[in-house]
C-alpha positions in Angstrom: 116.9 125.2 64.1 119.2 122.6 65.5 121.1 125.1 67.7 117.9 126.1 69.3 117.0 122.5 70.0 120.4 121.8 71.5 120.1 124.8 73.8 116.6 123.8 74.9 117.8 120.2 75.7 120.7 121.6 77.7 118.5 123.8 79.7 116.0 121.0 80.4 118.9 118.7 81.3 120.3 121.2 83.8 116.8 121.8 85.2 116.2 118.0 85.6 119.5 117.6 87.4 118.7 120.4 89.8 115.3 118.9 90.5 116.9 115.4 91.1 119.5 116.8 93.5 116.8 118.7 95.4 114.6 115.6 95.7 117.5 113.5 97.0 118.4 116.2 99.5 114.8 116.5 100.6 114.5 112.7 101.1 117.7 112.7 103.2 116.5 115.6 105.4 113.1 113.9 105.9 114.7 110.6 106.8 117.0 112.2 109.4 114.1 114.1 110.9 111.9 111.0 111.3 114.8 109.2 113.0 115.2 112.1 115.5 111.5 112.2 116.2 111.4 108.5 116.8 114.4 108.6 119.1 112.8 111.3 121.4 109.4 109.6 121.4 111.0 106.3 122.2 112.9 107.8 125.2 109.7 109.3 126.6 107.6 106.2 125.9 110.1 104.0 127.7 109.9 106.2 130.8 106.1 106.1 130.6 105.9 102.4 129.9 108.0 101.7 133.0 105.4 103.5 135.1 102.4 101.7 133.6 101.2 98.5 135.4 102.2 96.3 132.4 99.0 94.1 132.6 98.1 94.7 129.0 94.4 94.5 129.9 93.3 96.7 127.1 91.0 98.8 129.3 92.6 102.0 128.0 91.7 101.1 124.4 95.2 100.0 123.4 96.2 96.4 123.1 99.3 96.8 125.3 100.7 99.1 127.9 103.6 99.8 125.5 101.2 100.9 122.8 99.4 103.2 125.3 102.8 104.6 126.4 103.7 105.3 122.8 100.5 107.2 122.3 101.0 109.3 125.5 104.6 110.1 124.4 103.7 111.1 120.8 100.6 113.2 121.7 101.9 114.7 124.9 98.7 113.5 126.6 98.2 113.0 130.3 97.2 109.5 131.4 93.5 109.1 132.1 92.3 106.0 130.4 94.2 103.4 132.5 92.1 102.2 135.4 95.0 100.2 136.9 97.3 103.2 137.2 98.4 104.1 140.7 98.8 107.6 142.0 102.6 107.5 142.1 102.8 106.1 138.6 100.4 108.8 137.3 102.6 111.5 138.9 105.7 110.0 137.2 104.0 110.0 133.8 102.6 113.5 134.4 106.1 114.7 135.2 107.6 113.2 132.0 104.9 114.7 129.8 105.0 118.1 131.7 108.8 118.3 131.3 108.5 117.7 127.5 105.7 120.3 127.2 107.7 122.8 129.2 110.7 122.3 127.0 108.6 122.7 123.9 106.8 125.8 125.2 110.1 127.5 126.3 111.0 127.9 122.7 114.3 126.1 123.0 113.2 123.4 120.6 110.6 123.1 117.9 107.8 120.7 118.4 108.1 119.2 114.9 111.7 118.2 115.7 110.6 115.9 118.5 107.1 114.8 117.7 105.3 113.7 114.5 102.5 115.6 112.9 
C-alpha cells in the first residue's frame, strides 16, 4: 500500500512541477507581449499627438489630446471627433493610421503583436 502511495505522490509532484513551469513561462510570454504592444502603440500615439492641436478642450470626448491620440493609435481609428483639427493634421494622422493598417493587412505582422484586444 505504501509503494502505491509513494508512486502517486511522485506522479502528482512531477505534474505540479510541470504546471508551475508552464505557468511561469506563460506569464513571461504575456509580459513580453504587453511590452511590445505598448511600445508600438506609444510610437503611433506620439506621432498622432504631435498632429493634434494640444488644446485639451475635451470636445472629442477625451480629457486630453494625448488620451485621444492613444485611443486612435490603439483602435486604428481615423480622427473625426476633434473639431479643432486642421486638414493637414488630419491627413498626417490618417497617414499614420493607414500605414499601420496596411502593414497589418499585408500579413507581415500579426495584429495581436502590435495592438491590444
